[in-house]
N, C-alpha and C positions, 0 to 999 in steps of 0.2 A: 214384382216386389216394390214396396213403397220406397221412395227416395228420402222421405222425411216423415216424422211422426211427432205430433205435439198434443199430448193428452196428460191431464193431471187428475188424480183422484184423491180427494181429501175427506176424511171422516173425523168429526170432532164436534165441539159445542159452539154455538153462536156467542160471540162476545158482546153483541149489541143487537137491538131490534133492527130489522131491515129498513132501509130508507128508500122510499119509492119516489122517483122523480119522473118528469116528462121532458123529452128533448123538445127543442123548438118546433120540430116536425110532428110532435104528438106521440112519439114512441115512448112507451113506459120502460123504465129501467130501475131495478132494485139493486142496492149494494149493501153488503154486510160482511162481517169478518168471522172466521172460524178459527178456533184455537185447537191445535193438536199437541198431544203430549208424547214425549219419548223418555223412556227410562232405561238405564243400563247400570252395570256395576263397573266401577273404576278399578284400576290395578290393585288398590288396597282392599277391594271387596266392599267398598262403600257404595250404597245405592245413590245414583244421581238421577235427576230429572230435568228436562228442558222443555220449554213451551215455545211453539212457533205459531205465528199469527198469519193467516192467509186472507187476503181480500178477495171477495167473490162478487161478480157482477152478473145479473140475470136480466135478460131482455124480454120484452113482450109479455105474453100470458104467463110465461115461467116466472118472470119478475113480479107480476101481479099476484100470483099464487104464493110466492115466497113471502111477499110483504103481508099478505092476508093471513097465512097460517104459521109463519115462523116468528119466534120471539127469542130474546136473549136467554141463553141456557139450553135451548132445544138442541138435541143431537141430530146431525144431518150428515149425509154423504153427498158431496158435490163432485160432479164429473164435468170436465170442460177442457179448454185449451188455455195455455199460458199466453199472456199478452203484456208487453211492457210499454208503459206510457212515459214519455220524456217531456219535460218543460223546463223553462228557466224562470226563476223568481228572484227578484232583487240581485240579479247578476250571478246567481248560483244555479248551476245546472242540477236538476233533480230528476229522479225516475222512480217508478213504482211498477212492480210486477203484480198482476192480478190474474185470477182465473175467470174466464168468460164461460159461465155455466151452460152446458147443453142438457144437463140432467141434475135434478136435486131430489134426493130421497129423504123423506121425513122418517127418522128412525125411532122416534118416541111419540107418546101421545101429546095432545095439545097443551097439557099442563106441565110437560117436561117429564112425565112419568114413563114407565116402561110399557105402557099399552101400545099395541101394534100401530105403527104409523102408516103412512102411505108414501107414494113416490109421485113426483111430478116430473114429467119429461117434456123437454122443449128443445128447440134447436136455434141457436143464435138469435136471430131477430124474427123468426116465424112463430106466430101464435100456435098454441097446441089445441087440438080438438080431442075429446076423450074417446077412447076405445078401451074401457076398463076391462082388465082381465085379472082374475083372482089368482094369487099365488100365495098359499098359506093365508096369513091375515093381512098381507100387503095389498094395496090397491095401486095399480100402475096406470097413470094417465099417459097415453102415448098416441101414435098415429098422427103425425104432423100434417096439417093441411092449412095453408095460409088463407083459405077461403072460408073457413069455419071457425066459430068461436066455441069456447068451452062453456058448458052449462054447469054452473056451480051446484045446482040441485042434484046433479049426478054424482057428486063427490060425497062419499059416505063418512067423512071425518070432519 
């Protein structure tokens, strides 16, 4: 039995286009935010809604694919681990919790419509290589191997 478990699953809409950067060592990393909505009825029967914003970080090929195919408004599901960054600025201690993605599923078409999307899978800092498998209209990119690169011509979306 596992002694600990750290996994987050978020499904919502991108609040901004992904930002792709490179580390000094040349590693690609994309960051973006996803908004999730929660609705409930309060004690008086009035409908209430709250929005949460989640910062997502995707490394390597997964980050490159996210930056290439995702845009503000797109619906996605991100799976990953929670990680908290701490720093001090102007004498004030700050922190930010983000999701380090291991899998990002594109849930709508490139224009934000309801057309079948695809899924991109990656793990941490390892680039993904495709092993496309059909499951209804979704295409899943999986089979991680740090020695191979993804061929973008194999991606049907």
